[in-house]
C-alpha positions in Angstrom: -16.3 0.2 23.2 -15.7 3.9 22.5 -12.5 5.6 23.5 -12.6 8.2 26.3 -11.8 11.7 25.1 -8.8 12.6 27.3 -5.3 13.7 26.8 -4.0 10.2 27.6 -6.3 8.5 25.2 -5.6 11.0 22.4 -1.9 10.6 23.0 -2.2 6.8 22.7 -4.4 7.0 19.6 -1.8 9.3 18.0 1.0 6.9 18.5 -1.1 4.0 17.1 -2.1 6.3 14.2 1.6 7.0 13.3 2.5 3.3 13.5 -0.5 2.2 11.4 0.0 5.2 9.1 3.6 4.3 8.3 2.3 0.8 7.4 -0.6 2.2 5.3 1.7 4.7 3.7 4.4 2.2 2.7 1.7 -0.1 1.2 0.1 2.9 -0.6 3.5 4.0 -2.1 4.1 0.5 -3.4 0.6 0.2 -4.9 0.6 3.7 -6.3 3.9 3.3 -8.2 2.7 0.1 -9.8 -0.8 1.5 -10.7 0.5 4.9 -11.7 3.2 3.8 -14.0 1.8 0.6 -15.5 -1.9 1.1 -15.2 -2.3 -2.4 -13.8 -4.8 -2.7 -11.0 -2.7 -5.2 -9.1 -5.2 -6.8 -6.8 -2.7 -9.7 -6.3 -0.7 -7.2 -4.3 -2.5 -8.7 -1.3 -1.3 -12.2 -2.2 2.3 -11.0 -2.5 1.9 -9.3 0.9 0.8 -12.5 2.6 3.3 -14.6 0.7 6.2 -12.5 1.9 5.3 -13.0 5.5 4.9 -16.8 4.9 8.3 -17.0 3.1 10.0 -15.3 6.0 8.2 -17.7 8.4 9.3 -20.7 6.3 13.0 -19.8 6.4 12.9 -19.2 10.2 10.6 -22.1 11.2 11.4 -24.8 8.7 14.8 -24.0 7.3 16.2 -23.0 10.7 17.7 -19.7 9.6 18.0 -16.6 11.8 15.6 -13.7 11.4 17.5 -11.3 9.2 18.8 -13.8 6.6 15.2 -15.1 6.5 13.8 -11.6 6.0 16.3 -10.9 3.1 15.6 -14.2 1.4 11.8 -14.1 1.9 11.3 -10.5 0.8 13.8 -11.0 -2.0 12.1 -14.1 -3.4 8.7 -12.4 -3.3 10.0 -9.3 -5.0 11.3 -11.6 -7.8 7.8 -13.2 -7.8 6.1 -9.9 -8.2 8.4 -9.0 -11.2 7.5 -12.4 -12.6 3.8 -11.7 -12.3 4.2 -8.7 -14.6 6.6 -10.4 -17.0 4.9 -13.7 -17.5 1.2 -13.1 -16.7 0.2 -9.4 -17.0 2.3 -8.5 -20.0 1.3 -11.4 -22.3 -2.3 -11.1 -21.3 -2.4 -7.3 -22.0 -0.8 -7.9 -25.4 -3.4 -10.4 -26.3 -6.4 -8.5 -24.9 -5.7 -5.3 -26.8 -8.3 -2.6 -26.0 -9.6 -4.8 -23.1 -6.2 -5.1 -21.5 -7.2 -3.2 -18.3 -10.1 -5.4 -17.6 -8.3 -8.6 -18.5 -5.4 -7.8 -16.2 -7.7 -6.9 -13.4 -9.6 -10.2 -13.7 -6.3 -12.1 -13.9 -5.1 -10.3 -10.8 -8.3 -11.0 -8.9 -8.1 -14.7 -9.8 -4.4 -14.8 -8.8 -5.2 -13.2 -5.5 -8.0 -15.6 -4.6 -6.0 -18.7 -5.8 -2.9 -17.5 -4.0 -4.7 -17.3 -0.7 -6.0 -20.9 -1.1 -2.5 -22.1 -2.1 -1.2 -20.6 1.1 -3.8 -22.5 3.1 -2.8 -25.8 1.3 0.9 -25.3 1.9 0.9 -23.8 5.4 -2.6 -24.6 6.7 -5.2 -22.1 7.8 -3.8 -21.7 11.3 -2.2 -18.4 12.3 1.6 -18.5 12.6 4.0 -16.3 14.6 7.3 -14.8 13.3 10.1 -15.1 15.8 13.5 -13.6 16.2 13.2 -10.1 17.8 12.7 -9.5 21.4 9.6 -7.4 21.9 10.2 -4.6 24.3 7.5 -2.2 25.6 8.2 1.5 26.1 6.4 4.1 28.1 6.4 7.8 27.4 4.2 9.3 30.0 0.7 7.9 29.4 1.7 6.5 26.0 2.7 2.9 25.4 4.4 1.5 22.3 6.8 -1.3 21.3 10.3 -1.3 19.8 8.7 -3.0 16.7 6.6 0.1 16.2 9.7 2.3 16.2 11.5 -0.1 13.7 8.5 -0.1 11.4 8.1 3.7 11.3 11.8 4.3 10.8 12.1 1.6 8.1 9.1 2.8 6.2 10.1 6.5 6.4 13.7 5.7 5.1 12.4 3.6 2.2 10.0 6.3 1.1 12.6 9.0 1.3 15.1 6.9 -0.7 12.5 6.3 -3.4 11.6 10.0 -3.6 15.3 10.9 -4.0 15.8 8.2 -6.6 12.8 9.3 -8.6 13.9 13.0 -8.5 17.7 12.8 -8.9 18.6 9.6 -10.8 18.4 8.9 -14.5 16.4 5.7 -13.8 14.0 7.7 -11.6 13.4 10.2 -14.4 12.8 7.4 -16.8 10.1 6.0 -14.4 8.5 9.5 -14.3 8.6 9.9 -18.0 7.0 6.5 -18.5 4.3 7.4 -16.0 3.6 10.7 -17.8 3.5 9.4 -21.4 4.5 5.8 -22.4 4.6 6.5 -26.1 6.8 9.6 -25.7 9.1 7.7 -23.4 9.5 5.0 -26.0 10.4 7.6 -28.6 13.2 9.1 -26.5 14.7 5.6 -26.0 13.2 4.4 -22.7 11.9 0.8 -22.7 8.6 0.9 -20.9 8.6 -2.9 -20.4 11.8 -2.6 -18.4 10.4 0.2 -16.3 7.3 -1.9 -15.7 9.4 -4.7 -14.3 11.3 -2.2 -12.1 8.2 -0.6 -10.5 6.7 -4.0 -9.9 9.9 -4.9 -8.1 9.9 -1.7 -6.0 6.2 -2.0 -5.2 6.4 -5.7 -4.2 9.5 -5.0 -2.1 7.7 -2.3 -0.2 4.8 -4.6 0.2 7.1 -7.4 1.5 8.7 -5.1 4.1 5.3 -3.9 5.4 4.2 -7.6 5.7 7.4 -8.5 7.5 7.0 -5.9 10.3 3.3 -6.6 10.5 3.9 -10.3 10.8 6.5 -9.7 13.5 4.1 -7.7 15.7 0.9 -9.7 14.9 0.1 -13.1 13.4 0.7 -14.4 9.9 -2.4 -15.9 8.4 -3.6 -16.7 4.8 -6.2 -14.0 4.5 -3.9 -11.2 5.9 -3.5 -9.6 2.5 -7.2 -8.7 1.9 -7.4 -5.6 4.2 -3.9 -4.2 3.2 -4.7 -4.2 -0.6 -7.9 -2.3 0.1 -6.1 0.2 2.3 -3.3 0.6 -0.2 -5.8 1.4 -2.9 -7.6 4.0 -0.8 -4.3 5.7 0.2 -3.0 5.7 -3.4 -6.3 7.0 -4.8 -6.6 9.8 -2.2 -3.0 10.9 -2.7 -3.0 10.4 -6.5 -1.0 7.7 -8.2 1.2 10.3 -9.9 2.0 12.0 -6.6 5.4 12.0 -4.9 6.0 9.0 -2.6 6.2 11.4 0.3 2.8 12.7 -0.4 1.4 9.2 -0.6 3.1 8.3 2.6 1.7 11.3 4.5 -1.7 10.5 3.1 -1.4 7.1 4.7 -0.7 8.6 8.1 -3.6 11.0 7.7 -5.9 8.1 6.8 -4.7 6.3 9.9 -5.4 9.3 12.0 -9.0 9.5 10.7 -9.4 5.8 11.5 -8.0 6.1 15.1 -9.6 9.4 16.1 -13.0 8.2 14.9 -12.8 5.5 17.6 -13.5 8.3 20.1 -17.1 8.4 18.7 -17.4 5.0 16.9 -16.9 1.5 18.1 -13.7 -0.3 16.9 -15.5 -2.4 14.3 -16.8 0.8 12.6 -13.6 2.8 12.6 -12.5 1.7 9.1 -15.9 2.9 7.8 -14.6 6.4 8.4 -11.9 5.8 5.8 -14.4 5.0 3.2 -16.5 8.0 4.2 -13.5 10.2 3.5 -13.0 8.5 0.2 -16.7 9.0 -0.8 -16.5 12.7 0.2 -13.3 13.1 -1.8 -15.0 11.6 -4.9 -18.0 13.9 -4.4 -15.7 16.9 -4.1 -14.1 16.0 -7.4 -17.5 16.1 -9.2 -18.6 19.2 -7.4 -18.5 22.4 -9.5 -19.5 25.5 -7.4 -20.0 27.5 -10.6 -22.5 25.0 -12.0 -24.4 25.0 -8.7 -24.5 28.7 -8.6 -25.7 28.9 -12.2 -28.5 26.5 -11.4 -29.6 28.4 -8.3 -29.3 31.8 -9.9 -29.6 31.4 -13.7 -28.6 35.1 -14.3 -25.5 34.9 -12.2 -23.2 33.8 -15.0 -24.4 36.4 -17.4 -24.1 39.0 -14.7 -20.4 38.1 -14.2 -20.8 36.5 -10.8 
């Protein structure tokens, strides 16, 4: 069903766009810092996303812990797991693959993501689960409705992105990350250990992924295939913003992507709204390959020689 184009509907769509945009942006920042610094296309990012939600669920439902200790333990363990993927799977594989390291790591990541989803089904079943521990409160601001969880998610995501931006710009470790991203060989020459930086960015990226999964799991359900869509969205956001961009820029790109998705529901049915995101991606790719001077020269061969 198409949304009705009224002030009330646009207001509600904007609130949803900001909530989803904070989610997309946080995922995009985590994915971008991993891909931009290490060059690893970490498709298993979706697996770590789902695993984080299930670990929090396990500590709450099966270990009997309260919400916040469960969140700290679950996200912390998955962050360590993400670091372990780089240290014990990607790094040795890249070293053995040589010139084919990029493809080898991608295939390994793809296999890990698929295997991980099936492992989750075996350990926790295919049934959807619900995280518990926070009372959900609805709020009304004029015609606009939102939940307390929406506010928590937006605030948490914004604070984390700002902290990462400040750390990258003003701390010695942050400058080491940027140096490694710019030129790994030069970073090694000036005394920076790229392997250590790789572990660090995998930790940061996985932590952001886990936080996003936690809030999403609190508001919706936890299920084995929940990581597929987020990893695609994270890639789109990171690619549109640029993997070498500031975390704030990536975050804002996530919000803009979400706005395109939500506002397109005014003209498209809900099942087609995500198609609008990929249309934007395709248009962006086309714009990168479009050279106005080359088109002008083809249309008017004498334009270049005439100084046009």
